[in-house]
N, C-alpha and C positions, 0 to 999 in steps of 0.2 A: 210329146211324151217319149215316143220311140227314139227321136233324135237325141233327146237328153240322155236316155239310157245308153244309147250307142256311144255318145261322147264320154260318158262316165266310165263305161266298160273299157273303152280304148285307152283313156288316160290311166285307169287303174292297172291295165295290163302292162303299159309302159313302165309305170312305177314299180310294179312287181318284178318285171324283167330286170330292171336296173338293180333292184335290191338283191335279187337272187345272184346276180353276177358279182356284186360286191361281197356278199356273204361267202360265196364259193371261193373267191380269191383269198379272203381272209383265212378261211379254214384250210385251204390248200397250202398256204405259206406258214401257218402257225401250228398246224397239227402234223406231226412227223410219225407216220406209221412204222418207221424203221428205228425209232429211238431205243426200244428194248433190245433190238438185235445188235446195235452198235455197242452195247454194254455186255453182250453175251460172250461167254468164254468157250462156246461150242467150237469144236475143230472145223466144222463145216459152216462157219458163220458167213463167209462170203457167198457161199452157195444159197444159204437161207435168205440173205439180203437180196440177191439177184432174183430169187423166186418171188419174193414179195414185190419187188419192183415190177416184175412181169405181170404179177397178179393184179396189181392196182394201177398198172400202166403209168408208173411214176416217171418214166423217161420221156413221156409226152408233156409238152408245156401245159400249164394249168388252164389257160384260156381254151385250148383245144379239148381238154377233158371236160370243161364246163359245157362246151357246145354239144359234146356227146351226151352229157347228162340232160341238157335242155331238150335234146331230141326225144329222149325217153319220156321226159315230163310232159312235152307237148302232146304225146300220145294220150294223155288223160282227157284231152278235149274230144277224142273220138272213141273213148272207152277202152283204149289199149295202154293203160298207165304202166310205165316202167321207170321207177325212181331209183333204180339200182338195187344193190344188195349189200348187206353187212359182210365185210370180209372176215369178221371175227366169228360170226355164227352161221354164215352162208344163207341167211334168211332174207328173202326179198323185203325191201322197205315197205312195200304196199301191205304185205302180210303183217309186218310189225305195227303199222299204223292202224290196220283193221282191228287189232286187239287192244291198242293203246287208246284210241279215240273213244270207244264206248266207256272205258273206265273213267276217263276224264269227264265225259258228258254226264255220267252218273254222279260223279263227285261234285261238279259245279252247278248242275241243274237245280237241285233243291236249294243250294246256298244262295244262288242269284235270286230266285223267286222269293224266298223268305226275307232275305236282306232288303230287297226292293220294297216288298209290301210293308215290312216293319219300318224301314227307313222313311218312306214317304208318309206313312201314317203318323209316326212320332214327330217327324219334321213339321208337318202341317199343324198338328196339335200344339207343338211348341210355338209356331208362328202366331196362331190364334190366341195363345196365352202369353204373349210377349211381356217380358220383364216381370214375370211371376216366378215363384219358387220352382215350379215345374219347368219353366223355360230355362232358368239358370242351371237346374239339375241336369236337364237334357244336354245343354251346351257343355257343361263340365264333363259328363260321361262321354260325349262324342269326341271331345279332344283327347281324353284319356285313351279311349279305345283306338282312335286313329293313330296314336303315338306308339302303341304297343307293337313290338317286333313280333312277326308272325311265328317265328321259331320258338320264342319264349312262351307265347300263348299256347302253342301246340304242346309243348312239354308240360305246362301246368295242367292242361286238359287231360293229358295222359295220367298225370300223377293224381289229380283230385277227381276228375270226371270219370275215370275208368278204374284205376287201382283202388282209390279211396271209396268210391261208390260200390264196387264189387265187394270190398271188405264189409261195408255197411250192410249189404244184403244178407250177409251171414246171420245177422241179428238186427232186423230193420225196426228198431224201436227208437223213437225220438223222446228224449228226456223232457220233463215239464219246463225246465229253464230255457231249453232251446225252442220249444213251442212258444213260450212267452216272448222270447226275443224276436222270432220270425213274425209272430202276430203283430208285435209292436211296429216292426219295420213295414209289414204289409199295410197296416193302418196309415202310417205316415205317407207311404207312396200313393195310396189311393186318394187320401185327402188332398194331396198335391195335384193329382191328376184331375179330380172333380172340381176342386177350387170352390169359389163362392165366398160368402161371408163366414164369420167365425162359427155361427151356429151350424151352418151346412157342413163346414169342415169337421166340426166335432162329431156330428152325426155320422158322416162318412167314415171317420176314423174308428168310431165304436163298432159300426156295422162290419167294416172290412176286417178289423182286428178280430172280432168275434167269429166271423165266417172262416178266417184263416185258422184260428185256434181249433174250431170245430172240425175242419177238414183234416188238419194234422193229427188231431186226437183219433179221428176215425181211422186214418191210415195206420196209426200205431197199434190201436187195439185190435183191428181186424187182420193185420198182416197183409194189407191190400197190395203192397209192393211185390209180394211173392206170387200172387195170383190176381193180377189187376183185371178190371172189367168196368165198362160203363153201364151197359144195360139200357133198356128202353126208357126208364124213368129219367136218368141223367141225360140221355140223348134228347129226350123231349124238353127238359128244362133248358139245356144249352141251345137247342134248336129254336125254342121260342125267344130266347134272348137274342140270338142271331137274327131272327126274323124282325124283331123290333129295331135292332141296330141297323140292319141293312135298309129297312124301309125308311128309317129316320134320315139316313144319308142320301139314299137314292130318290126318294119321293116325298119325304116328310110324313109324319104320323097323321096329319090331317087327311091324307089320301087313304081313305079306308079301304078302297078296292085293292091298292097295292099291299096294304098290311094284311088283308084277308088272303090275298094270293100267296104271300110269304108264309103265313101260318098254315094254309092248306098244303103247301109243299112240305112243311114239317109233319103235318098229319099223315100225308101220303108215305113219307119215309118211315114213320112209326108203324103204319099199317103193313108195310112190306118188311119190317124188321125180321119177324120169325120166318116168313117164306124164304127170305134171302139166306137164312142160315142153312137151309137145305140146298139151295143153289150153290152156296160157297163150298160145299163138300168137295166137288170136283173142279174147283176154280182154276183158271189159268190167266195169264197176263192179257190175252186177247179178250177173254170174258170180262175182265175188269174194265178194259178200255170200252167195250161195248156198253156195259152198265153206266159208265161215265157219260157217254154220249146220250143214252136214254134219259139220264138224270137231267141233263141240260134241256133236252127236248121236252120232258115232262114239265119242267118249270116254265118254259116258254108257253106251252099249251095252257097251263093253269092261269098264267097271267093274261093270256089272250082271252080266255073264257070269262074271267072276271071283268076285264076291260077297265072302265073308269074314265076319268077326265083325260088321262094320258095312258093309253094302253101300253105304250113302250115302257113306262115306268113300272107298271104292274108286271110285265114280262121280265124285266131286268131283276126286280126284287125277288120274284119267285124263283128264277133260274139261279141266282147267286145263293139264295137260301138253300135251295135243293142241293147245290154242290157242297155246301158246308155240312149239311146233314148227311150226305153220302160219305163224306170224309170221316165223320164221326162214326158211322156204321162200319166203315172199313177199318178204322183204328180199333174199334171194339172187337172186331173179328180177329185182328192181329193179337190183341191182348189175350184172346182165348187160348192161344198156343204158347203164351209166355212161360207158364210153369213147365210144360213139356220141353220146351226149348232150353230153358235155364237148367233143368235137371238132367239133360242128356249127358252122355259120357264125354262128348267132345267139348261141351261148355263147362260142365262141372261147377255150376253155381256162379260163374263169372261171365254174365252175358254181355257186358259192355266191352267191346274189343278195342285193343290198342294198336293193332297192326293188321294190314291186309284188307282185302275187300270181301273175303268170305272165309268161313271156317273149313279147313281141310278135313275131308272125310265125313262131313256132316250130311246125313241123309234125312229126307222128310218130304212132305207134300209142299204145295205152292206156298202155303202160309208160313211154314217153318223156314223155307228158303228166303221168302220175302223179309221175314223178321230178322233173319241172320244178316241180310244185306243192310237193313236199316240200322242194326246195332253196330255194324262196321262203319256206317256213314255218319253216325251221330257226332263223333269228336271232330273229324276233319271238316264236316259241314259247319259246326259251330265256330271253328277257327276261321273259316273263310267268311262267315256271316258277320262276326264281330267287327272286322275291319271295314267291310263294304257297308255295313249298317251305319257306321259312324259317318262315312262319306256321304251316303244318300240322305241322311238326316240333315246334315249341314247344308247341302245343296237345296233340298226341298224347302227348308225353313227360310233361307235367304231369298229364294226365288219367290215364294208366296208373299213374303213381306214386301218385296219390291212391287209385285203385282197389286197388292191390296192398297197401295198408295197411288194407283193410276186414276186418271180422271173418269174413265168409264165405270170403275167400281163405285166412285162417289155418285155418278149419275144413276147407277142401278139402285143404290140405297135411297137416293132422293125420290125415285119413282115408287118407293114403298115396298120393294121386294124384301122378302125375309132374308135373314143372315145366311140361312142354309142355301137358299137359291143363289145368293151373291157369291158365296164361297164355292159351292159345287159346280154351278152352271157357268159362272163368269171367270172366277179367279183360278180355280184348280187346273183347268185345261191349259191356260197360258203358263201357269207355274211349272208345268211338266216339260216345257220346251228345253230348258237347260239340262234336265235329266235325260231328254231324248238324245243329247249329244254324248253324254258319258256312259250311259248304260250299254248301248251296243259295243262301244269300244272296250268297256270293262269286261264284257262277256268274252270278247276276243282275247283280251289280255289274260283273263283268268284261264282261258282254254289252254294257253301255253305257258302261263306264268305261275301256276300253282305248284311250282317246282319244290319249294321248301315244304309245303304241306304234304305233298305226295311222298317226299323223301322221309319225313318223320313218321308218317303213318303207314308207310310201306305199300302205297298204291302204285301199281305198274301202269301208269298213264303216260301222257305226253311229256310231263316233266321228267319222269324216269327215263324215257326214251332219249331225251336230250342229254341228260347227265351221263348216261351210259355211253352214248355216242362220243361225247367230249372226252371222257376218261379213257376210252379205247382208241382214240385218234381215228374214229370211224366217220368219214365225211358224209356218206350217203344217208344214214339215219338222221344226222343233224340237219341235212338239207331237206329231208322229208318232213321233219318237224317244222322247219322254217317255212316251207311252201304252204303247209296247212294253216299255220298261224298268220302268215302274211296274207293269204287269200281271204281269211276271215276278217282281217283288219280292213282291207280295201272294200270288201263287201259291206262291212259295218258302216263305213263312211257313206256308201250309197244308200243303205237303209235309213241312215239318219236324215237324209234329204227328204225321203218320202214320209217319215214320221213327222218332220217339220210341217210338211204340207197338210198332213192329216190333223195336226193340232192347231195350226194357224191358217185360216183360209186365205190370208193375204199373201202367203208364200206359194209360189207356183214353180213346178219343176219341168214345165214344158217350154220354157223360154229358149 
């Protein structure tokens, strides 16, 4: 194992070294920091040119300048990182990266998690329902979303998702024809998802359409969008549904111990709902992280206490359910400050932001600041999700279809195993192997490649750092951008090997 890691790190370092040299040479010969001075009509133009040459050491050959830059970059290995400075702003590149990286991590973190979860779930459901209307619909939507230009999607989201929705919030009433249309569409979608014979489809269509109509009517008559909340009743209903769903997938509903563990986790969350409201008054990010860890631990303990034929299944079901219930409680608490946030002088009734990562001059407690961050994240996150979701859906569908035709799947069915066990225990794990290749690389690419999204939504992340460096003919910030993205890419390739080994026992990384 250690020999493998050493070989991979050495080969990755050589690749990264060669890549940085090539990129530095390209930047040195393509970016001309003297361009604006050559066109200047200042009487001391020659002196200004010479000053800049001396400042940037341009009279030294580019390979020698690269070695100087590499010496500073090598200091990162011993904690003395020196990636140069921007000659335009005189700001160290390390400082610029320290402010840009958190912005990009915040932007892509949620989008990657949501896109992966939705893409894998929908892709697997589509594969299990092959050649049905649902499968054809998912395939069509995946190709459409994958083909959409990111800048076009971002502009439409700003137009309809922010400007249009903020205008709608001034009078959030949905007309009866719109309610009828949305209910009809909801019924059609759900009957396609549930499937079955004609009677089952008709029943699903009626129930889903009626539920959608009732929900939209409630939202319209109560003005729920102006002061939203979930409350313990809704959290309890959603939590119970989540408990049944998680148990059905993780253990099967016949495993009553796992089901009781998940439902107990829901009950514990409801019991702590009101006490948590007092604890949330002085909330902080550290406190929320601590509560999250306690949530997972409590779910594991509940599952362990219930035990059952497979104690691990009970622990997983309870822990996953507890996390979802905790998320619902957290969202409910955020909704509690929506009215205060929306009516503040800085927001002025237009809460969905179109630019930036925070509202300038906004003051408030932890919940107001968190809600402000999320309202700024909504549109760029959706823009990144749509494209990644389409890709993950197609990969997971194709991979599962290939796995389901393997001989060991037929053998598992011949032994009498249930379809849930065949899919979850045998097929799903192997179907994740292709995704293990693209997901780490996608994360690294998104880390440095969300340039268009950052540009349109005004986020000052890694993409903005790269664009500004290129526009200003500033080599050091661009190299700082490249060294971060390049390092992530080579590390992602190493991570892929270990994920392979975790998913497929036949693969070994210690050869």
